[in-house]
TIPA-628368 format. One line per field, with one value per residue: residue in one letter; y, x, z of N, C-alpha, C, O, CB in turn. Coordinates in Angstrom, 1 decimal. Last residue first. Glycine has a CB too. Example, Ala and Ser with C-alpha at 12.3 -4.5 7.8 and 13.67 -1.06 7.14 Angstrom:
BEGIN
aa: c(s, a) $
n_Y: c(-2.2, -5.7) $
n_X: c(12.8, 13.2) $
n_Z: c(7.1, 7.8) $
ca_Y: c(-1.1, -4.5) $
ca_X: c(13.7, 12.3) $
ca_Z: c(7.1, 7.8) $
c_Y: c(0.0, -3.3) $
c_X: c(12.9, 13.2) $
c_Z: c(7.9, 7.8) $
o_Y: c(1.1, -3.3) $
o_X: c(13.4, 14.2) $
o_Z: c(8.0, 8.5) $
cb_Y: c(-0.6, -4.5) $
cb_X: c(14.1, 11.3) $
cb_Z: c(5.7, 9.0) $
This chain:
BEGIN
aa: c(x, x, x, x, x, x, x, x, x, x, x, x, x, x, x, x, x, x, x, x, x, x, x, x, x, x, x, x, x, x, x, x, x, x, x, x, x, x, x, x, x, x, x, x, x, x, x, x, x, x, x, x, x, x, x, x, x, x, x, x, x, x, x, x, x, x, x, x, x, x, x, x, x, x, x, x, x, x, x, x, x, x, x, x, x, x, x, x, x, x, x, x, x, x) $
n_Y: c(-129.0, -130.3, -133.6, -134.4, -134.2, -133.4, -130.7, -129.5, -130.0, -128.5, -127.6, -128.3, -128.0, -130.6, -132.4, -135.3, -135.4, -132.1, -130.3, -128.3, -126.3, -126.2, -124.5, -125.1, -125.2, -125.7, -129.1, -131.3, -133.3, -133.1, -130.3, -127.6, -124.4, -121.7, -118.8, -115.4, -113.1, -112.6, -110.9, -109.1, -108.8, -106.5, -106.8, -107.6, -105.7, -105.0, -101.6, -99.6, -97.4, -97.2, -97.5, -97.2, -97.7, -96.2, -93.8, -93.8, -93.1, -94.0, -96.4, -97.6, -100.8, -102.6, -105.5, -108.8, -110.8, -113.3, -114.0, -114.9, -112.9, -111.2, -110.3, -108.5, -107.2, -105.4, -107.4, -109.2, -109.9, -112.2, -112.9, -114.9, -118.0, -119.1, -119.9, -120.1, -118.8, -118.3, -115.0, -112.4, -110.8, -112.1, -114.6, -116.7, -117.9, -120.4) $
n_X: c(63.2, 66.3, 67.7, 70.5, 73.4, 74.1, 75.5, 74.1, 71.0, 70.3, 67.9, 67.7, 66.8, 66.1, 66.8, 66.6, 68.6, 69.2, 71.8, 72.1, 73.4, 73.4, 73.6, 74.5, 72.2, 71.1, 69.6, 68.2, 68.5, 65.9, 65.3, 67.9, 67.3, 69.3, 70.3, 71.2, 72.7, 72.6, 70.3, 69.2, 65.7, 63.0, 60.6, 57.2, 55.4, 53.1, 51.5, 49.4, 47.0, 43.9, 41.2, 41.3, 43.1, 42.3, 42.0, 43.8, 45.7, 49.1, 50.9, 54.3, 55.6, 58.1, 59.3, 60.9, 62.6, 60.2, 57.8, 58.8, 61.2, 62.4, 65.6, 67.9, 69.1, 67.6, 67.0, 65.6, 63.5, 61.1, 59.1, 58.6, 59.8, 59.2, 61.8, 64.0, 66.6, 69.4, 69.2, 68.0, 70.0, 72.5, 72.9, 71.0, 68.0, 66.7) $
n_Z: c(188.5, 188.4, 188.7, 190.6, 191.5, 193.9, 193.3, 191.3, 189.9, 186.9, 184.3, 180.9, 177.5, 175.1, 173.1, 174.0, 175.8, 177.5, 178.7, 181.9, 184.1, 188.0, 190.9, 194.2, 197.1, 200.5, 200.8, 200.2, 198.1, 196.7, 196.2, 196.8, 196.7, 195.6, 197.6, 198.2, 198.0, 195.0, 194.6, 197.7, 198.1, 198.6, 201.3, 202.1, 204.4, 206.7, 207.5, 209.2, 207.5, 205.7, 204.8, 202.1, 199.6, 197.2, 198.4, 201.5, 204.5, 204.3, 205.7, 206.4, 206.5, 207.9, 206.3, 205.9, 204.9, 204.1, 203.1, 200.1, 198.4, 195.5, 194.4, 192.0, 189.6, 188.0, 186.0, 187.3, 189.9, 190.5, 193.2, 195.2, 196.3, 199.6, 201.9, 204.8, 206.7, 206.7, 207.7, 208.2, 208.5, 206.3, 204.1, 202.5, 202.3, 199.8) $
ca_Y: c(-128.6, -129.6, -132.3, -134.4, -134.5, -134.9, -131.8, -129.8, -130.0, -129.8, -127.2, -128.3, -127.6, -129.7, -131.0, -134.5, -136.0, -133.7, -130.6, -129.5, -126.4, -126.2, -125.0, -124.3, -125.9, -124.8, -128.2, -130.4, -132.8, -134.3, -131.3, -128.8, -125.4, -122.7, -119.9, -116.2, -113.6, -113.1, -112.3, -109.2, -109.2, -107.4, -106.1, -108.1, -106.0, -105.6, -102.9, -100.0, -98.0, -96.8, -97.6, -96.3, -98.3, -97.7, -94.5, -93.2, -93.6, -93.1, -96.1, -96.6, -99.6, -102.2, -104.3, -108.2, -109.5, -113.0, -114.0, -114.8, -114.0, -111.1, -111.3, -108.7, -108.4, -104.9, -106.0, -109.6, -108.6, -112.0, -112.3, -114.2, -116.8, -119.2, -119.2, -120.7, -119.1, -119.6, -116.0, -113.7, -110.8, -110.8, -113.8, -117.0, -116.8, -120.1) $
ca_X: c(62.0, 65.3, 67.2, 69.1, 73.0, 73.9, 75.8, 75.6, 71.9, 70.3, 68.7, 67.1, 67.6, 65.4, 67.2, 65.5, 68.6, 68.8, 70.8, 72.5, 72.4, 73.9, 72.6, 74.7, 73.2, 71.4, 70.4, 67.6, 69.8, 66.7, 64.6, 67.4, 67.3, 68.0, 70.6, 70.0, 72.4, 73.9, 70.5, 70.1, 67.1, 63.8, 61.5, 58.5, 55.7, 54.4, 51.5, 50.8, 47.6, 45.2, 41.6, 40.5, 43.0, 42.7, 41.0, 43.6, 44.3, 48.2, 50.3, 53.0, 55.3, 56.7, 59.4, 59.6, 63.0, 61.7, 57.9, 57.7, 61.0, 61.4, 64.5, 67.0, 69.8, 68.2, 67.7, 66.8, 63.9, 62.7, 59.2, 57.5, 60.1, 58.8, 60.8, 63.5, 65.1, 69.0, 70.0, 67.0, 69.0, 71.6, 73.1, 72.5, 68.6, 67.2) $
ca_Z: c(187.5, 189.2, 187.8, 190.4, 189.9, 193.8, 194.5, 191.1, 191.3, 187.5, 185.4, 182.4, 178.6, 176.0, 172.9, 173.2, 174.3, 177.6, 177.4, 180.7, 183.0, 186.4, 189.9, 192.8, 196.0, 199.2, 201.0, 201.1, 199.0, 197.2, 196.8, 196.1, 197.7, 195.4, 196.8, 198.2, 199.1, 195.7, 194.4, 196.4, 198.7, 197.9, 200.6, 201.9, 203.1, 206.7, 206.8, 209.2, 208.7, 205.9, 206.2, 202.8, 200.8, 197.1, 197.8, 200.2, 204.0, 204.7, 204.5, 206.9, 205.6, 208.1, 206.7, 206.0, 204.7, 204.2, 204.5, 200.9, 198.9, 196.8, 194.5, 193.2, 190.3, 189.3, 185.8, 186.8, 188.9, 190.2, 192.2, 194.6, 195.3, 198.2, 201.4, 203.4, 206.6, 207.2, 207.1, 207.8, 209.6, 206.8, 205.0, 203.2, 202.4, 201.1) $
c_Y: c(-127.0, -129.0, -131.7, -133.2, -134.6, -135.1, -133.1, -130.7, -130.1, -129.4, -128.6, -127.9, -127.7, -129.5, -130.2, -133.0, -135.5, -134.3, -132.0, -129.6, -127.5, -126.4, -125.2, -125.2, -124.8, -125.5, -127.2, -129.5, -132.1, -134.1, -132.5, -129.9, -126.6, -123.6, -120.8, -117.5, -114.7, -113.7, -113.2, -110.8, -109.2, -107.6, -106.9, -107.1, -106.8, -106.0, -103.5, -101.5, -98.5, -97.6, -97.1, -96.4, -97.3, -98.4, -95.8, -94.0, -92.9, -93.3, -95.0, -96.2, -98.9, -100.9, -103.6, -106.6, -108.6, -111.4, -113.6, -114.9, -114.0, -112.4, -111.1, -109.4, -108.7, -105.9, -105.4, -108.3, -108.7, -110.8, -112.2, -113.7, -116.3, -118.0, -119.5, -120.0, -119.4, -119.9, -117.4, -114.9, -112.1, -111.2, -112.7, -116.1, -117.2, -118.6) $
c_X: c(62.1, 64.2, 66.2, 68.6, 71.5, 73.3, 75.5, 76.2, 73.2, 71.3, 68.8, 68.2, 66.9, 66.7, 66.9, 65.8, 67.7, 68.9, 70.4, 71.5, 72.9, 73.0, 73.6, 74.0, 73.4, 72.3, 70.5, 68.6, 69.1, 67.6, 65.1, 66.5, 67.0, 68.3, 69.2, 70.6, 71.5, 73.8, 71.7, 70.3, 68.1, 65.2, 62.4, 59.4, 57.0, 54.5, 52.9, 50.8, 49.1, 46.0, 43.0, 40.7, 42.6, 42.6, 41.1, 42.4, 44.3, 46.9, 49.1, 52.3, 54.1, 56.8, 58.1, 60.0, 61.9, 61.9, 59.4, 58.0, 59.8, 61.0, 63.8, 65.9, 69.1, 68.8, 68.4, 67.7, 65.5, 62.6, 60.7, 57.6, 58.9, 59.3, 60.5, 62.3, 64.9, 67.5, 69.4, 67.8, 68.2, 70.9, 72.3, 73.1, 70.0, 68.2) $
c_Z: c(187.6, 188.1, 188.4, 189.5, 189.6, 192.3, 194.2, 192.1, 191.0, 188.9, 186.2, 183.1, 179.9, 177.0, 174.0, 172.9, 173.4, 176.0, 177.3, 179.7, 182.1, 185.3, 188.5, 191.8, 194.9, 198.3, 200.0, 201.7, 200.4, 198.4, 197.4, 197.1, 197.0, 196.5, 196.8, 197.0, 199.3, 197.1, 194.6, 196.0, 197.2, 198.4, 199.6, 201.1, 203.1, 205.1, 206.8, 208.6, 208.4, 206.8, 206.6, 204.3, 201.9, 198.6, 197.7, 199.6, 202.3, 203.9, 205.0, 205.7, 206.3, 207.2, 207.0, 206.6, 204.8, 204.1, 205.0, 202.3, 200.1, 197.0, 195.6, 192.9, 191.9, 190.1, 187.1, 186.5, 188.5, 189.6, 191.8, 193.3, 194.7, 197.4, 200.0, 203.1, 204.9, 206.8, 207.7, 207.6, 209.4, 208.0, 205.3, 204.0, 203.2, 201.3) $
o_Y: c(-126.3, -128.6, -132.3, -132.0, -134.8, -136.2, -134.0, -131.3, -131.1, -128.6, -129.4, -127.9, -127.3, -130.4, -129.0, -132.4, -135.4, -133.5, -132.9, -129.2, -127.4, -126.6, -124.4, -126.4, -123.9, -126.3, -127.4, -129.1, -132.4, -134.8, -132.9, -130.2, -126.7, -123.6, -120.7, -117.2, -114.9, -114.7, -114.4, -111.7, -109.2, -106.7, -108.1, -106.6, -106.7, -106.7, -102.7, -102.4, -97.9, -98.7, -96.5, -95.4, -96.6, -99.5, -96.6, -94.8, -91.8, -93.7, -95.3, -95.7, -99.5, -100.2, -103.9, -106.5, -107.7, -110.8, -113.7, -115.9, -113.2, -113.0, -110.7, -109.5, -109.1, -105.6, -105.0, -108.2, -108.5, -110.5, -112.1, -113.9, -117.0, -116.9, -120.1, -119.4, -118.9, -121.1, -117.5, -115.9, -112.7, -112.2, -112.4, -116.7, -117.9, -118.4) $
o_X: c(61.3, 64.5, 65.2, 69.1, 71.2, 72.9, 76.3, 77.3, 73.5, 72.3, 67.9, 69.3, 65.8, 67.5, 67.3, 64.9, 68.0, 69.2, 71.2, 70.4, 74.1, 71.8, 74.5, 73.8, 72.6, 73.1, 70.2, 68.5, 69.5, 67.5, 64.6, 66.8, 65.8, 69.4, 68.3, 71.3, 70.9, 74.5, 71.8, 70.4, 67.7, 65.8, 62.5, 58.9, 57.7, 53.5, 53.8, 50.1, 49.9, 45.5, 43.2, 40.4, 43.4, 42.1, 40.2, 41.9, 44.8, 47.1, 48.4, 53.0, 53.1, 57.7, 57.0, 60.8, 61.7, 61.3, 59.7, 58.6, 59.9, 60.5, 64.3, 65.3, 69.8, 69.0, 69.5, 68.9, 66.5, 61.7, 61.5, 56.8, 58.2, 59.1, 61.3, 61.7, 65.6, 67.2, 69.0, 67.2, 67.8, 71.3, 71.4, 73.9, 70.1, 69.0) $
o_Z: c(187.0, 187.0, 188.9, 189.6, 188.5, 191.9, 194.4, 192.0, 190.4, 188.8, 186.3, 182.6, 180.1, 177.3, 173.9, 172.4, 172.2, 175.1, 177.1, 179.9, 181.7, 185.5, 188.2, 192.0, 194.7, 198.8, 198.9, 202.8, 201.5, 199.4, 198.5, 198.2, 196.6, 197.0, 197.6, 196.0, 200.4, 197.4, 194.4, 196.8, 196.0, 198.9, 199.8, 200.1, 204.1, 204.7, 206.9, 209.1, 207.7, 207.0, 207.6, 205.0, 202.4, 198.7, 198.1, 200.3, 202.0, 202.8, 205.9, 204.8, 206.6, 207.1, 206.4, 207.5, 204.0, 203.1, 206.2, 202.6, 201.1, 196.1, 196.7, 191.9, 192.8, 191.2, 187.1, 186.7, 189.2, 188.7, 192.8, 192.4, 194.0, 197.9, 199.3, 204.0, 204.0, 206.7, 208.9, 207.2, 210.3, 208.5, 204.6, 204.7, 204.2, 200.5) $
cb_Y: c(-129.3, -128.4, -132.7, -134.4, -135.9, -135.3, -131.5, -128.5, -131.1, -131.1, -126.0, -129.6, -126.3, -130.3, -130.5, -134.6, -137.3, -134.0, -130.2, -130.9, -125.0, -127.3, -123.9, -124.1, -127.4, -123.3, -128.7, -131.1, -131.6, -134.8, -131.5, -129.6, -125.2, -123.4, -120.8, -115.1, -112.7, -112.1, -112.5, -108.5, -110.9, -106.9, -105.5, -109.3, -104.7, -106.9, -102.8, -99.9, -99.4, -95.6, -98.9, -96.4, -99.0, -97.9, -94.2, -93.3, -92.9, -91.8, -97.5, -95.3, -100.0, -101.9, -103.7, -109.3, -109.2, -113.9, -115.5, -115.7, -114.6, -110.1, -112.6, -107.5, -108.0, -104.3, -105.0, -110.5, -106.9, -113.3, -111.1, -113.1, -117.1, -119.2, -117.9, -122.3, -117.7, -119.6, -115.7, -113.4, -109.5, -110.4, -113.5, -117.1, -115.7, -121.5) $
cb_X: c(60.2, 66.1, 66.6, 68.4, 73.6, 72.6, 75.1, 76.4, 71.6, 71.0, 68.0, 66.4, 68.0, 63.8, 66.7, 64.1, 68.5, 67.2, 71.4, 72.8, 72.2, 75.0, 71.2, 76.4, 72.5, 72.0, 71.3, 66.8, 71.0, 67.5, 63.9, 68.7, 66.4, 68.0, 71.9, 68.4, 72.2, 74.9, 70.4, 71.7, 67.2, 63.9, 62.4, 58.4, 55.9, 54.5, 51.1, 51.5, 46.6, 45.2, 41.6, 39.0, 44.2, 44.1, 40.7, 45.0, 42.9, 48.6, 49.7, 53.5, 55.1, 56.3, 60.2, 58.6, 63.7, 62.6, 57.4, 56.7, 62.3, 60.1, 65.0, 66.6, 71.5, 67.2, 66.7, 66.5, 63.6, 63.4, 58.6, 57.2, 61.2, 57.3, 61.0, 63.2, 64.0, 69.2, 71.6, 66.1, 68.0, 70.5, 74.1, 73.6, 67.7, 68.1) $
cb_Z: c(187.9, 190.1, 186.4, 191.8, 189.4, 195.0, 195.7, 191.1, 192.3, 186.4, 186.3, 183.0, 178.4, 176.8, 171.8, 173.9, 174.2, 178.3, 175.9, 181.2, 182.0, 186.2, 189.7, 192.4, 195.3, 199.6, 201.3, 202.3, 198.1, 196.2, 196.1, 195.6, 198.9, 193.8, 197.4, 197.5, 199.7, 195.8, 193.2, 196.7, 199.6, 196.7, 201.6, 201.3, 202.4, 207.8, 205.4, 210.9, 209.1, 206.3, 206.7, 202.4, 201.2, 196.5, 196.8, 199.2, 205.2, 204.5, 203.9, 207.8, 204.0, 209.8, 205.9, 207.0, 203.4, 203.1, 205.0, 200.5, 199.2, 196.8, 194.5, 193.8, 190.5, 190.1, 185.2, 185.5, 189.8, 189.2, 192.3, 195.3, 194.1, 198.2, 201.7, 203.4, 207.2, 208.6, 207.4, 206.4, 209.7, 205.6, 204.7, 202.3, 203.2, 201.5) $
């Protein structure tokens, strides 16, 4: 879920995470128009809408159980596996 900006409150699927730049691309959010000249790969050319990356600080994970944006914690299960969990309700997030 996007917390701030023109798309605040919108939810979408994460397409790409760029940890080095601390950015994330979300499907259908922060769309901009890109003018593309005709080339061999795109013979038609034209105006395309693409998703621009958002800063990680403006995005939160949505818990399936709470259906709210939540902070995420990490815990270790009995079998030694590390998992993420919702800090609000305690539900394990896959």
